[in-house]
C-alpha positions as CSV (number, residue, x, y, z in Angstrom):
1,M,13.1,9.2,-23.2
2,N,11.0,11.2,-25.6
3,P,9.8,14.7,-24.6
4,I,6.5,14.7,-22.8
5,P,3.7,16.8,-24.5
6,R,2.2,19.6,-22.4
7,A,-1.3,18.2,-22.6
8,Y,0.0,14.8,-21.2
9,R,1.7,16.6,-18.3
10,V,-1.5,18.5,-17.5
11,L,-3.6,15.4,-17.5
12,K,-1.0,13.5,-15.5
13,F,-1.1,16.2,-12.9
14,V,-4.9,16.0,-12.7
15,F,-4.8,12.2,-12.4
16,R,-2.2,12.4,-9.8
17,C,-4.4,14.7,-7.7
18,I,-7.3,12.2,-8.1
19,V,-5.2,9.3,-7.1
20,G,-3.8,11.3,-4.2
21,I,-7.3,12.0,-2.9
22,F,-8.5,8.4,-3.3
23,F,-5.5,6.8,-1.6
24,R,-4.2,7.8,1.8
25,Q,-0.7,6.9,0.7
26,V,1.0,5.7,-2.5
27,R,4.6,4.5,-2.1
28,V,6.8,4.2,-5.2
29,T,10.0,2.2,-5.2
30,G,12.6,1.1,-7.8
31,T,12.4,4.1,-10.2
32,H,16.2,3.8,-10.5
33,H,15.6,0.6,-12.4
34,I,13.9,2.5,-15.3
35,P,16.4,2.8,-18.2
36,T,17.3,6.4,-19.2
37,R,17.9,5.5,-22.8
38,G,15.6,3.5,-25.2
39,G,12.1,2.3,-24.7
40,G,10.5,-0.8,-23.4
41,L,7.4,-2.6,-22.3
42,M,6.1,-2.4,-18.7
43,V,4.1,-5.4,-17.7
44,A,1.9,-5.7,-14.6
45,W,-0.9,-7.8,-13.3
46,H,-4.4,-6.3,-13.4
47,P,-6.3,-6.5,-10.1
48,N,-7.9,-3.1,-9.9
49,A,-9.3,-2.1,-13.3
50,L,-8.6,1.5,-14.3
51,V,-6.8,2.2,-11.1
52,D,-3.8,0.1,-12.2
53,P,-2.9,2.1,-15.3
54,G,-3.7,5.3,-13.4
55,L,-1.1,4.5,-10.7
56,M,1.5,3.6,-13.4
57,M,0.9,6.7,-15.4
58,T,1.0,9.1,-12.4
59,H,4.2,7.7,-10.9
60,F,6.2,6.9,-14.0
61,P,8.8,9.6,-14.6
62,G,8.2,9.7,-18.4
63,R,5.4,9.2,-20.8
64,I,3.5,5.9,-21.0
65,V,1.7,4.7,-24.1
66,F,-1.1,2.5,-23.2
67,G,-2.9,-0.2,-25.1
68,A,-6.5,-0.9,-24.1
69,R,-9.3,-3.2,-25.3
70,H,-11.1,-1.3,-28.0
71,G,-14.5,-1.8,-26.4
72,L,-13.6,0.5,-23.6
73,F,-13.4,3.4,-26.1
74,K,-17.1,3.2,-26.6
75,I,-17.7,4.5,-23.1
76,P,-18.2,8.2,-23.6
77,L,-16.2,9.7,-20.7
78,L,-13.7,6.9,-20.4
79,G,-13.1,6.8,-24.1
80,S,-12.3,10.5,-24.2
81,L,-9.9,10.2,-21.3
82,M,-8.0,7.3,-22.9
83,R,-7.7,9.1,-26.2
84,S,-6.4,12.3,-24.5
85,V,-3.4,10.3,-23.1
86,G,-2.6,8.6,-26.4
87,T,-4.1,5.2,-25.5
88,V,-4.0,2.9,-28.5
89,P,-7.2,0.7,-29.1
90,I,-6.3,-2.9,-29.3
91,F,-8.4,-5.1,-31.6
92,R,-8.0,-8.6,-30.4
93,K,-8.3,-11.5,-32.8
94,M,-10.2,-13.5,-30.2
95,D,-13.1,-11.0,-30.2
96,A,-16.4,-12.3,-31.3
97,K,-17.3,-11.7,-34.9
98,G,-19.2,-8.4,-35.5
99,S,-19.0,-7.3,-31.8
100,D,-16.3,-4.8,-32.6
101,G,-17.8,-3.3,-35.7
102,I,-15.3,-5.1,-37.8
103,G,-17.1,-7.7,-39.8
104,S,-14.7,-10.3,-41.2
105,E,-12.0,-12.3,-39.5
106,D,-9.4,-10.9,-41.9
107,A,-10.5,-7.3,-41.1
108,R,-10.1,-8.0,-37.4
109,R,-6.7,-9.5,-38.0
110,I,-5.6,-6.5,-39.9
111,A,-6.9,-4.1,-37.2
112,N,-5.1,-6.2,-34.6
113,R,-1.8,-5.9,-36.6
114,L,-2.2,-2.1,-37.0
115,S,-2.8,-1.5,-33.3
116,L,0.2,-3.7,-32.5
117,D,2.4,-1.8,-34.9
118,A,1.3,1.6,-33.4
119,L,2.3,0.5,-29.9
120,A,5.5,-1.2,-31.1
121,Q,6.6,1.9,-33.1
122,A,6.2,4.1,-30.0
123,V,8.4,1.6,-28.0
124,A,11.0,1.5,-30.9
125,D,11.1,5.3,-30.8
126,G,12.1,5.3,-27.1
127,S,8.7,5.4,-25.3
128,F,7.4,2.9,-22.7
129,A,4.2,1.0,-23.3
130,A,2.2,-0.4,-20.4
131,L,0.5,-3.7,-20.9
132,F,-1.5,-6.0,-18.7
133,P,-0.8,-9.4,-20.3
134,E,-3.7,-11.1,-18.5
135,G,-6.0,-9.2,-20.9
136,Q,-8.6,-8.1,-18.3
137,S,-8.9,-7.1,-14.7
138,H,-9.9,-9.6,-12.0
139,D,-10.4,-10.2,-8.3
140,E,-8.2,-13.3,-7.9
141,P,-5.1,-13.3,-5.5
142,D,-2.8,-14.5,-8.2
143,V,-1.8,-13.8,-11.8
144,Q,-4.2,-15.2,-14.3
145,E,-3.4,-16.8,-17.7
146,L,-1.4,-14.5,-19.9
147,K,-2.2,-13.7,-23.5
148,A,0.5,-13.7,-26.2
149,G,0.1,-10.0,-27.0
150,A,2.9,-8.9,-24.8
151,A,5.4,-11.2,-26.6
152,S,4.1,-10.1,-30.0
153,L,4.5,-6.4,-29.0
154,F,8.0,-6.9,-27.6
155,Y,9.3,-8.7,-30.7
156,R,7.6,-6.3,-33.1
157,A,9.2,-3.3,-31.2
158,H,12.5,-5.1,-31.4
159,E,12.1,-5.4,-35.2
160,L,11.2,-1.7,-35.6
161,T,14.1,-0.4,-33.5
162,K,16.7,1.4,-35.6
163,E,20.2,0.0,-35.9
164,G,22.4,1.3,-33.1
165,A,19.5,2.3,-30.8
166,P,19.1,0.5,-27.5
167,P,16.9,-2.6,-27.9
168,P,13.6,-2.5,-26.0
169,V,13.5,-3.9,-22.5
170,I,10.8,-5.6,-20.4
171,L,10.2,-3.9,-17.1
172,P,8.0,-5.7,-14.6
173,V,5.9,-3.6,-12.3
174,G,4.4,-4.7,-9.0
175,L,1.1,-3.2,-8.0
176,H,0.0,-3.8,-4.4
177,Y,-3.1,-2.6,-2.5
178,D,-4.0,-3.2,1.1
179,D,-7.7,-2.8,0.3
180,K,-8.1,-1.9,-3.4
181,G,-11.8,-0.8,-3.4
182,V,-11.7,1.4,-0.2
183,F,-11.3,5.1,-0.2
184,G,-8.4,6.1,1.9
185,S,-6.5,2.9,1.6
186,N,-2.8,2.5,0.5
187,A,-1.0,1.4,-2.6
188,L,2.6,0.4,-3.5
189,V,4.1,0.7,-7.0
190,T,7.4,-1.1,-7.5
191,F,9.5,-0.9,-10.6
192,H,11.6,-4.0,-10.8
193,P,14.8,-4.4,-12.8
194,P,14.5,-5.2,-16.5
195,V,14.0,-8.8,-17.2
196,T,17.2,-10.7,-18.3
197,L,16.0,-13.0,-21.0
198,P,17.7,-16.3,-22.1
199,P,19.5,-16.0,-25.5
200,E,16.8,-18.0,-27.3
201,L,14.1,-15.5,-26.2
202,A,16.0,-12.2,-26.3
203,T,15.6,-11.4,-30.0
204,P,12.8,-11.9,-32.5
205,P,12.4,-15.1,-34.4
206,K,14.6,-15.2,-37.5
207,D,13.1,-14.3,-40.9
208,D,13.2,-17.9,-42.1
209,A,11.6,-19.3,-39.0
210,T,8.5,-21.4,-39.6
211,K,5.1,-20.5,-38.2
212,E,5.5,-23.3,-35.6
213,E,8.9,-22.0,-34.5
214,R,7.6,-18.5,-34.1
215,R,4.6,-19.8,-32.1
216,R,6.9,-21.7,-29.7
217,Q,9.1,-18.7,-29.2
218,Y,6.2,-16.4,-28.4
219,A,4.8,-19.1,-26.1
220,G,8.3,-19.3,-24.4
221,L,8.4,-15.6,-23.8
222,T,4.9,-15.7,-22.4
223,V,5.8,-18.4,-20.0
224,E,8.8,-16.4,-18.9
225,L,6.7,-13.3,-18.4
226,D,4.2,-15.4,-16.3
227,R,7.1,-16.5,-14.1
228,V,8.4,-13.0,-13.6
229,L,5.0,-11.5,-12.8
230,R,4.3,-14.2,-10.2
231,E,7.6,-13.4,-8.6
232,V,6.9,-9.6,-8.3
233,V,3.2,-10.0,-7.4
234,Y,3.6,-12.7,-4.6
235,G,0.3,-14.2,-5.7
236,T,-1.2,-17.0,-3.7
237,V,-3.4,-19.9,-4.9
238,S,-6.4,-18.8,-2.7
239,W,-7.6,-15.9,-0.5
240,D,-7.4,-18.2,2.6
241,L,-3.7,-18.8,2.0
242,H,-3.3,-15.1,1.3
243,H,-4.8,-14.3,4.7
244,M,-2.6,-16.8,6.5
245,M,0.5,-15.3,4.9
246,H,-0.5,-11.9,6.3
247,R,-1.2,-13.5,9.7
248,A,2.2,-14.9,9.7
249,R,3.7,-11.6,8.7
250,K,2.0,-9.8,11.6
251,L,3.0,-12.6,14.1
252,V,6.7,-12.5,13.2
253,R,6.8,-8.7,13.3
254,A,5.0,-8.4,16.7
255,E,7.2,-11.1,18.3
256,R,10.4,-9.6,16.9
257,A,9.4,-6.2,18.3
258,A,8.4,-7.7,21.7
259,R,11.8,-9.5,22.0
260,A,13.6,-6.3,20.9
261,G,11.7,-4.2,23.4
262,S,10.6,-1.8,20.7
263,A,7.2,-0.2,20.3
264,L,6.5,-0.3,16.6
265,G,3.8,1.8,15.0
266,R,1.7,0.6,12.1
267,P,3.8,-0.7,9.2
268,D,3.5,1.2,5.9
269,I,2.4,-0.7,2.8
270,E,6.0,-1.2,1.6
271,E,6.9,-3.0,4.9
272,R,3.7,-5.1,4.7
273,V,4.4,-6.2,1.1
274,L,8.0,-7.1,2.1
275,G,6.9,-9.0,5.1
276,F,4.3,-10.9,3.1
277,A,6.9,-11.6,0.4
278,R,9.4,-13.1,3.0
279,F,6.9,-15.5,4.4
280,W,5.4,-16.4,1.1
281,K,8.7,-17.3,-0.5
282,G,9.8,-19.1,2.7
283,Y,6.5,-21.1,2.6
284,Q,7.0,-22.1,-1.0
285,A,10.6,-23.2,-0.4
286,R,9.9,-25.2,2.7
287,S,6.7,-26.8,1.4
288,Q,9.1,-28.5,-1.0
289,T,11.9,-29.4,1.4
290,H,10.0,-29.8,4.7
291,P,6.3,-30.5,3.8
292,E,5.3,-32.1,7.1
293,Q,6.8,-29.4,9.3
294,T,5.4,-26.7,7.1
295,Q,1.9,-28.1,7.3
296,Q,2.2,-28.4,11.1
297,L,3.2,-24.8,11.3
298,M,0.3,-23.7,9.1
299,D,-2.1,-25.7,11.3
300,Q,-0.8,-24.0,14.4
301,L,-1.0,-20.6,12.7
302,Q,-4.6,-21.3,11.7
303,R,-5.7,-22.1,15.3
304,H,-3.9,-19.0,16.5
305,D,-5.6,-16.9,13.9
306,E,-9.0,-18.3,14.9
307,E,-8.5,-17.4,18.6
308,L,-7.3,-13.9,17.8
309,T,-10.2,-13.4,15.5
310,A,-12.6,-14.6,18.2
311,L,-11.2,-11.9,20.6
312,H,-11.2,-9.3,17.8
313,L,-7.5,-8.6,18.5
314,E,-4.4,-8.1,16.4
315,E,-0.9,-9.5,17.2
316,H,0.6,-6.2,18.4
317,E,-2.4,-5.7,20.8
318,L,-1.2,-8.7,22.8
319,D,1.8,-6.8,24.1
320,R,0.3,-3.9,25.9
321,S,0.5,-4.0,29.7
322,L,-2.3,-6.0,31.2
323,H,-2.1,-4.1,34.5
324,L,-3.1,-0.5,35.2
325,R,0.1,0.7,36.9
326,S,-1.1,4.3,36.6
327,L,-4.2,6.2,35.6
328,R,-2.4,8.0,32.8
329,R,-3.5,5.7,29.9
330,P,-7.1,5.3,31.0
331,A,-7.3,9.1,31.5
332,E,-5.8,9.7,28.1
333,L,-8.3,7.3,26.6
334,L,-11.2,9.0,28.4
335,L,-10.2,12.5,27.2
336,Q,-9.8,11.1,23.6
337,A,-13.3,9.7,23.8
338,I,-14.8,13.0,25.1
339,L,-13.0,14.9,22.3
340,V,-14.0,12.5,19.5
341,Y,-17.6,11.7,20.5
342,L,-18.7,14.9,22.2
343,L,-16.7,17.9,21.0
344,L,-15.6,17.3,17.4
345,P,-19.0,16.3,15.9
346,S,-20.2,19.9,15.9
347,L,-17.1,20.9,14.0
348,V,-17.6,18.4,11.2
349,I,-21.4,18.5,10.8
350,I,-21.2,20.6,7.7
351,G,-18.9,18.1,6.0
352,Y,-21.3,15.3,6.7
353,L,-24.4,17.3,5.7
354,V,-22.9,18.3,2.4
355,N,-20.9,15.2,1.4
356,T,-22.7,12.2,2.9
357,P,-25.6,12.1,0.5
358,T,-23.2,12.2,-2.5
359,A,-20.9,9.6,-0.9
360,L,-23.8,7.2,-0.2
361,A,-25.1,7.6,-3.8
362,I,-21.6,6.9,-5.2
363,L,-21.2,3.8,-3.0
364,G,-24.7,2.5,-4.0
365,L,-24.1,3.2,-7.7
366,A,-20.7,1.5,-7.5
367,K,-22.3,-1.7,-6.1
368,L,-25.0,-1.7,-8.8
369,N,-22.8,-0.7,-11.8
370,S,-19.6,-2.6,-11.0
371,K,-19.6,-6.1,-12.4
372,A,-17.0,-7.2,-9.8
373,H,-15.1,-5.8,-6.8
374,K,-12.2,-4.9,-9.1
375,D,-14.4,-2.2,-10.8
376,E,-15.6,-0.4,-7.7
377,A,-12.5,1.7,-7.1
378,S,-12.4,2.8,-10.7
379,F,-16.1,3.8,-10.6
380,K,-15.7,5.7,-7.4
381,M,-12.7,7.6,-8.7
382,L,-14.3,8.5,-12.0
383,V,-17.8,9.4,-10.6
384,G,-16.5,11.0,-7.4
385,T,-14.2,13.3,-9.4
386,I,-17.3,14.8,-11.0
387,A,-19.9,14.3,-8.3
388,F,-18.2,15.9,-5.3
389,P,-17.2,19.1,-7.0
390,L,-20.6,19.3,-8.5
391,T,-22.1,18.9,-5.1
392,W,-20.0,21.7,-3.7
393,L,-20.9,23.9,-6.7
394,I,-24.7,23.3,-6.1
395,V,-24.2,24.1,-2.4
396,A,-22.3,27.3,-3.4
397,L,-25.1,28.4,-5.8
398,L,-27.8,27.7,-3.1
399,V,-25.8,29.7,-0.5
400,G,-25.2,32.6,-2.9
401,W,-28.9,32.6,-3.9
402,G,-30.0,32.4,-0.3
403,Q,-27.7,35.2,0.7
404,S,-29.1,37.4,-2.0
405,L,-32.7,36.7,-0.8
406,L,-31.7,37.6,2.8
407,H,-30.2,40.9,1.5
408,D,-33.5,41.7,-0.3
409,T,-35.4,40.9,2.9
410,Y,-33.0,42.5,5.3
411,P,-31.1,45.3,3.5
412,T,-28.7,45.7,6.4
413,I,-27.1,42.3,5.5
414,P,-24.3,42.9,2.9
415,D,-25.1,42.0,-0.7
416,A,-22.2,39.5,-1.3
417,P,-23.7,36.4,-3.0
418,L,-20.5,35.6,-4.9
419,L,-18.3,35.8,-1.9
420,S,-20.8,33.7,0.1
421,G,-20.9,31.1,-2.7
422,V,-17.1,30.9,-3.0
423,L,-16.7,30.5,0.8
424,A,-19.4,27.8,0.8
425,F,-17.7,25.9,-2.0
426,F,-14.3,25.7,-0.2
427,L,-15.9,25.1,3.2
428,S,-17.8,22.1,1.7
429,A,-14.6,20.7,0.3
430,I,-12.4,21.3,3.4
431,S,-15.1,20.1,5.8
432,G,-15.5,16.9,3.8
433,T,-11.8,16.2,4.2
434,V,-12.0,16.9,7.9
435,A,-15.0,14.6,8.2
436,L,-13.0,11.8,6.7
437,I,-10.2,12.3,9.1
438,Y,-12.8,12.5,12.0
439,L,-14.3,9.2,10.8
440,R,-10.9,7.5,11.1
441,L,-10.5,9.0,14.6
442,V,-13.9,7.6,15.6
443,R,-12.9,4.1,14.5
444,S,-9.5,4.1,16.1
445,T,-10.9,5.4,19.4
446,A,-13.7,2.8,19.4
447,R,-11.1,0.1,18.7
448,A,-8.8,1.3,21.5
449,I,-11.7,1.2,24.0
450,R,-12.8,-2.2,22.9
451,V,-9.3,-3.7,23.0
452,R,-8.8,-2.4,26.5
453,L,-12.0,-3.9,27.7
454,T,-11.2,-7.2,26.0
455,R,-7.8,-7.3,27.6
456,A,-9.2,-6.6,31.0
457,R,-11.6,-9.6,30.9
458,S,-9.4,-12.0,28.9
459,E,-6.1,-11.8,30.7
460,K,-5.4,-15.6,30.8
461,A,-6.4,-16.1,27.1
462,I,-4.1,-13.3,26.0
463,E,-1.1,-14.6,28.0
464,R,-1.7,-18.0,26.4
465,L,-1.8,-16.4,22.9
466,R,1.5,-14.7,23.6
467,Q,3.1,-18.0,24.5
468,E,1.7,-19.6,21.4
469,R,3.0,-16.7,19.3
470,A,6.5,-17.2,20.7
471,A,6.4,-20.9,20.0
472,I,5.2,-20.4,16.4
473,F,7.9,-17.7,15.9
474,D,10.6,-20.1,17.0
475,Q,9.4,-22.7,14.5
476,V,9.3,-20.1,11.8
477,M,12.9,-19.1,12.5
478,V,14.1,-22.7,12.3
479,L,12.4,-23.3,9.0
480,A,13.6,-20.0,7.6
481,S,17.2,-20.7,8.5
482,G,19.4,-20.8,5.4
483,L,16.8,-19.2,3.0
484,D,17.6,-16.0,1.0
485,L,14.5,-14.0,1.6
486,P,13.5,-10.5,0.3
487,G,14.3,-7.5,2.5
488,T,16.4,-7.2,5.6
489,V,15.4,-7.4,9.3
490,A,16.1,-4.2,11.2
491,E,17.1,-4.3,14.9
492,D,13.7,-3.1,16.0
493,G,11.9,-5.9,14.1
494,R,10.8,-4.0,11.0
495,I,11.5,-5.3,7.5
496,V,13.3,-2.9,5.3
497,R,14.5,-2.9,1.7
498,R,18.0,-3.9,0.9
499,D,20.4,-1.3,-0.2
500,S,19.9,-2.2,-3.9
501,G,16.3,-1.1,-3.6
502,S,14.9,-4.3,-5.1
503,V,12.2,-6.2,-3.3
């Protein structure tokens, strides 16, 4: 890989801090699949606007050269950021005449070719370019129609690669979010093995190829990229089906754990994605070979989901003891409630007083200024990176000014406005973080109390749900028999990656 410029490393560090603050956890897998020699094209789907390239940049071991729609460069702050990391503006031939400042169709075609060559030369020289072949971000649960730009870039980089140098590769990247627009959610970045292309698509069209032959080859590679991305994304045709795949994942995990006698904690995002992938691939396979049994299973799963939702319970919450054999757990819950609702609020009041107005303003502006849900996380990250430190600075200045006034009024008070301001700045930042942690404690405590009350008054319904879950699990195991599914089932019921590290 090419050496990474100092400015890029600094900006990458800053972005990594921002991403680390926004997400509670970012898991990265498959980095061993990244070639150590030569360049290539990383392709990913695009569900989360600027967060997608941000995650790829901050967790890729080398430098990434990005190509972005040229219109984004007109946004003052965003345009400056993209230029600083070497992003190449892409002038698309499909853009409306005159909307890009390039008048004629020929001029737009030339601009498109020059931007393509700039990216392709970087790849040919050993860098990796990141491209989102869908062309724009979206809120759909599946990969949208791909544009031919990725195929054009790959073949052009192949043509520009020097003789004897490793040819460029195509590296699929899976981007997964448990709740993409929410602060404190989780993300998974998976680098998959380079795509093995069929011989007819592995090299650029021959020099004497006709325009139609070139078009067919570009279209063929685009179709192949579409297939690969759908495999690594595990996209579903609807959000309802997406929800049912997750319900099935939770059901199978909870029943496995119950039969193994293991008390599993919350799965991390990697296990959630693996569990989802297992059920989704199994569903696709058995919908072809056993359509009636699969539909019956989905109907049962739908009814089970509706009953659980009505009780506001999750699968794993069905397995806690229905009987109070001792006072230990109720006593622990009571102490937790006293701590969370009576004692801790006074300790985090500063964090709420300082940061809540800014947080509410950002949330409101994100709703107003984001055209779709996919844009909200990007807006929050960009604006929050400036707004929160600015809030802490204003508080620090006010505290320093106030301390100076107090000293003038009461000379016995030390004259230390700078120290007071610095302490106020860091206290505002730290107390804001503590306030977020406290908010999660409040929610988890409230849920624990509500679940216990629900279980106490719905004992028969919960026992019936457990029996339904067991019956659905048995049917799933019968249908899954003989299928080669992602991941491996651990003894305690968890889904873990195979030794190869691939999903």
